[in-house]
Structure formats: C-alpha cells, structure tokens
C-alpha positions in Angstrom: 0.3 0.1 0.3 1.4 3.6 -1.0 0.9 5.7 1.9 0.4 9.3 0.2 0.8 12.3 2.9 -1.7 15.3 2.9 0.3 17.7 1.4 1.3 15.6 -1.7 -2.4 15.0 -2.4 -3.2 18.6 -2.2 -0.3 19.2 -4.8 -1.5 16.8 -6.6 -5.1 18.1 -6.7 -4.2 21.8 -7.6 -1.3 20.8 -9.8 -2.2 17.4 -11.6 0.5 17.8 -14.1 3.1 17.4 -11.2 2.3 13.9 -10.7 3.1 13.4 -14.4 6.3 15.5 -14.3 7.7 13.4 -10.8 6.9 10.2 -12.7 9.1 11.2 -15.6 11.7 13.3 -12.7 12.0 9.3 -10.8 12.7 7.8 -14.1 15.5 10.2 -14.4 17.2 9.6 -11.0 18.1 6.1 -12.6 19.4 6.7 -15.8 20.8 10.6 -16.2 24.0 9.2 -16.0 23.2 7.4 -19.8 22.1 11.3 -21.2 25.4 12.7 -19.6 27.5 12.2 -23.0 24.9 13.2 -25.7 23.5 16.2 -24.2 26.4 17.5 -21.8 29.9 15.9 -22.9 29.5 15.7 -26.6 28.1 19.6 -26.8 31.8 20.5 -25.0 33.8 18.2 -27.2 32.4 20.0 -30.4 33.5 23.4 -28.7 36.8 22.0 -28.2 37.0 20.3 -31.7 35.0 23.2 -33.7 35.3 26.4 -31.7 38.9 26.3 -30.7 40.2 23.5 -33.0 38.9 25.2 -36.5 38.6 28.4 -35.2 42.3 28.8 -34.9 42.3 29.0 -38.7 39.8 31.8 -38.8 42.1 34.6 -37.8 39.6 37.2 -38.8 36.5 35.3 -36.9 33.1 36.1 -37.5 31.2 39.8 -38.1 33.8 40.6 -36.0 33.3 38.0 -33.1 36.1 35.2 -32.4 34.7 32.3 -34.2 34.3 30.4 -31.0 32.4 33.0 -29.4 30.3 33.0 -32.3 29.7 29.3 -32.6 28.8 28.8 -28.9 25.5 30.5 -29.0 24.7 28.4 -31.9 25.9 24.7 -30.2 23.4 25.9 -26.8 20.4 26.2 -29.4 21.0 23.2 -31.4 21.6 21.3 -28.2 18.7 22.6 -26.7 17.1 21.1 -30.2 18.4 18.0 -29.8 17.4 17.4 -26.6 13.8 18.4 -27.0 13.5 15.7 -29.9 15.3 13.3 -28.1 12.7 13.4 -24.8 10.0 13.8 -27.3 10.1 10.9 -29.5 11.0 7.4 -28.3 9.7 8.5 -24.7 6.5 9.6 -26.0 6.2 6.5 -28.9 7.3 4.2 -25.9 4.5 5.3 -23.3 1.8 4.9 -26.7 3.2 1.9 -27.8 5.6 -0.3 -25.4 4.6 0.6 -22.3 1.2 1.8 -22.3 1.8 4.5 -19.8 -0.2 7.4 -21.0 -3.5 4.6 -20.9 -2.5 3.8 -17.4 -2.7 7.6 -16.6 -5.6 8.1 -18.2 -7.6 5.8 -16.0 -6.3 7.7 -13.0 -7.9 11.2 -12.2 -5.5 12.9 -14.4 -6.8 14.2 -17.7 -5.5 14.2 -20.8 -4.5 18.1 -20.9 -2.6 17.3 -17.3 -0.6 14.2 -18.7 0.5 16.6 -22.0 1.3 19.7 -19.8 3.3 16.9 -17.0 5.3 15.4 -20.4 6.1 19.1 -21.8 7.5 20.0 -18.3 9.6 17.5 -17.5 11.1 18.1 -21.8 11.3 21.7 -20.8 13.1 20.3 -17.3 15.9 18.6 -19.7 16.4 21.7 -21.7 16.9 23.9 -18.8 18.9 22.0 -17.2 21.5 20.9 -19.5 21.4 24.4 -21.9 22.4 25.7 -18.0 25.4 23.6 -17.4 26.4 24.2 -20.7 26.5 28.2 -20.7 28.7 27.1 -17.5 31.4 25.3 -19.1 31.4 27.9 -22.0 31.7 30.7 -19.9 34.4 29.0 -18.2 35.9 28.9 -21.7 35.6 33.0 -21.7 33.3 32.3 -24.8 30.1 35.0 -23.6 30.7 38.7 -23.8 28.1 39.9 -22.5 26.2 39.0 -19.1 23.1 39.1 -21.6 24.0 35.9 -22.0 21.6 34.6 -19.4 18.8 35.5 -21.6 19.6 32.2 -23.6 18.0 30.0 -21.2 14.1 31.6 -21.6 14.9 31.6 -25.4 15.9 27.7 -25.6 12.9 26.7 -23.5 10.8 28.7 -25.7 12.4 26.8 -28.7 11.8 23.6 -26.7 8.3 24.3 -26.7 8.2 25.1 -30.1 9.2 21.8 -30.7 8.5 19.7 -28.5 4.9 19.7 -28.8 4.8 19.1 -32.6 7.2 16.2 -32.1 4.7 14.9 -29.3 2.2 15.0 -32.0 4.0 13.5 -34.5 5.3 10.4 -32.0 2.2 9.9 -30.8 0.6 8.4 -34.6 3.7 7.2 -36.0 3.2 3.3 -36.4 7.1 2.6 -35.6 9.8 4.0 -34.3 11.5 3.9 -37.5 9.7 6.8 -38.1 11.3 8.9 -35.4 14.5 7.8 -36.6 13.8 9.2 -39.9 12.9 12.8 -38.3 16.5 13.0 -36.9 17.8 11.9 -40.4 15.5 14.7 -42.4 14.6 17.8 -39.9 17.0 17.4 -37.4 20.2 17.2 -38.7 19.2 19.9 -41.7 18.3 22.0 -39.5 21.3 22.1 -37.1 23.8 21.7 -40.3 22.0 25.3 -42.3 20.5 27.2 -39.5 23.5 29.2 -38.7 24.8 27.3 -36.0 28.9 26.6 -37.8 28.2 29.3 -40.5 26.5 32.3 -41.2 23.2 32.2 -43.2 24.1 34.7 -45.3 26.3 32.3 -46.9 23.5 29.9 -48.2 21.8 30.5 -51.7 19.1 32.4 -51.2 16.3 29.5 -51.4 18.3 27.6 -48.9 18.8 31.2 -46.8 14.8 31.4 -46.5 14.6 27.5 -45.8 16.7 28.3 -42.7 14.4 31.5 -41.6 11.3 29.1 -41.7 12.9 26.6 -39.2 12.4 27.6 -35.4 16.0 27.0 -34.6 17.7 29.9 -36.8 15.3 32.1 -34.7 16.3 30.7 -31.6 20.0 30.8 -32.7 19.9 34.5 -33.9 18.7 35.4 -30.1 21.0 33.2 -28.4 23.7 34.6 -30.2 22.5 38.3 -29.3 22.5 37.8 -26.1 25.8 36.3 -25.8 27.9 38.8 -27.9 25.8 42.0 -26.8 24.8 42.8 -29.9 21.5 43.4 -31.9 19.8 40.1 -33.3 19.4 40.4 -37.4 15.3 40.4 -36.8 13.5 42.0 -34.3 13.4 40.4 -30.8 9.2 40.8 -31.0 9.5 39.0 -34.3 11.7 36.2 -33.4 9.7 35.5 -29.7 6.3 35.7 -31.3 7.3 33.3 -34.4 8.5 30.7 -32.0 5.6 31.0 -29.6 3.3 30.6 -33.1 5.3 27.2 -33.5 4.5 26.1 -29.4 0.8 26.9 -29.7 0.3 25.8 -32.6 2.2 22.5 -31.9 0.5 22.6 -28.3 -3.5 22.5 -29.9 -1.9 19.8 -32.3 -0.9 17.2 -29.7 -3.6 17.8 -27.0 -5.6 16.9 -30.0 -3.6 13.8 -31.2 -3.3 12.6 -27.6 -6.9 13.4 -26.9 -7.6 11.1 -29.9 -5.5 8.3 -28.8 -6.2 8.2 -25.4 -9.8 9.2 -24.9 -12.1 6.3 -26.1 
C-alpha cells in the first residue's frame, strides 16, 4: 500500500500535471548517467573541436567576433533542439505503443491535458538544466561576451516548447519507431547544419536561406547569439519570440488533439 501525505495529495489535486512530471523525474534519477554524453559532454567536445580547433584557422573571426564566441550560442540552441527531440520521440512513442503508460494514467483522475502538460514540463526541465550546464562550461572558456548571455535560457526553453509540442503529436501517430529515426535524419540534422549554427545563413543560396529562416532553430540561434555577443539580432526580438510562440501554440493544440484521439475512447 502506498501512503500519500496530505501535502502530496493537495499538491497533485491543485497541480495534476505535477504527478506526470514527478513520474518522469523519478525515472530520470535512474537513467541520467546515460544521457550525460549526448546532452553535455558531446557539445563540450564540439566546442573544443570546432571552436578552438577550427576557430584557430579563422583569424578574422565571424562578424567581428572570435569564432568560438560566435559558435557557442549556436551550439547552445542546437543542443537544446537535440535534447528536446530526443525526449519527445522515443519516450512519448513508448508510452503509447510499448509500456502503455499514458493509458494507465488516463485511468486515474488525470486528464489528457494534465498528461500532456506534465510530459512537456519534464522536457523543458531537461532543456533548461542541460542548457544551463552548457552555458556555465562555455563561460569558463571565456566565450560569453555579455551578461545578457543568461537570456539564452528562456530562449531555449521557448525553443523547446516550440519543437516538443509538434514532435509529441508526431510521435503519437507514427506506427513504428523507424519514423522517429527519420525525423532526426531529415529534420534535426539539416536544421543543425543549415540554420546558422556553424556558419552564417547569409552564405547559403537564397532558396536555402529562406528554408533556414522558416525553422524555429534559426530564430533561437539568432536570439542566443545576440545575447551572448551583446549585439542586436538580425531580426527583431519581438518577431523572433512571436514566431517561436506561434510554433509552440500550434504544436500544443495539435498535440492535445492527437493525445485525445489516442487516449479518449
């Protein structure tokens, strides 16, 4: 028999989504070591390889900044993207297709919206903690030129919401996990390569440049780069934030509709 304190019952009653968040958090306590390399050590090695290694050959820098300083905000945003998609694909798919966790949760007082909100909150928690650690390490490398660098954290959280919500909907409807690998191959990798992380988007042909502008990653990269370098973004701050918010709102509504179709009989 599980004994639940009055305080715990009250907390779940007023914030039902917290129960879903806590369920994921308990699972993370057992598996966090497996994700350290992909979500933290690998980006740091990329900073060393590209920022210090390749950057030593770029004497003039990029847009008046040292290449390492210019690269770091792109890596922060792209790492947030990869953590988001990683935590929004197989974990969500498995809870529909393999372990059936979501169906068990709907048999409890939890509503579909609570399940979705709790799962999203956990993904954003992962994005925030990973990005904060990355920001701290790159600060030790002297790659942050402005105190506004801390503004990258709310930006990557908004990026995470903009990407996680539609990815939830995608993971809920695909019939095989092979489709999840295709999402990485045809969406995440191209975005990482061509959305201004490693080189300026302006160096791309015009058609590819506009494809980069459509991606949510480019908007987050531009905001993060402006924050860490202490310069104005290429587009307006409000425009970037509204675009990411539009992705988040549309994705949330799509995910909510998809979850209800799958879980409500």
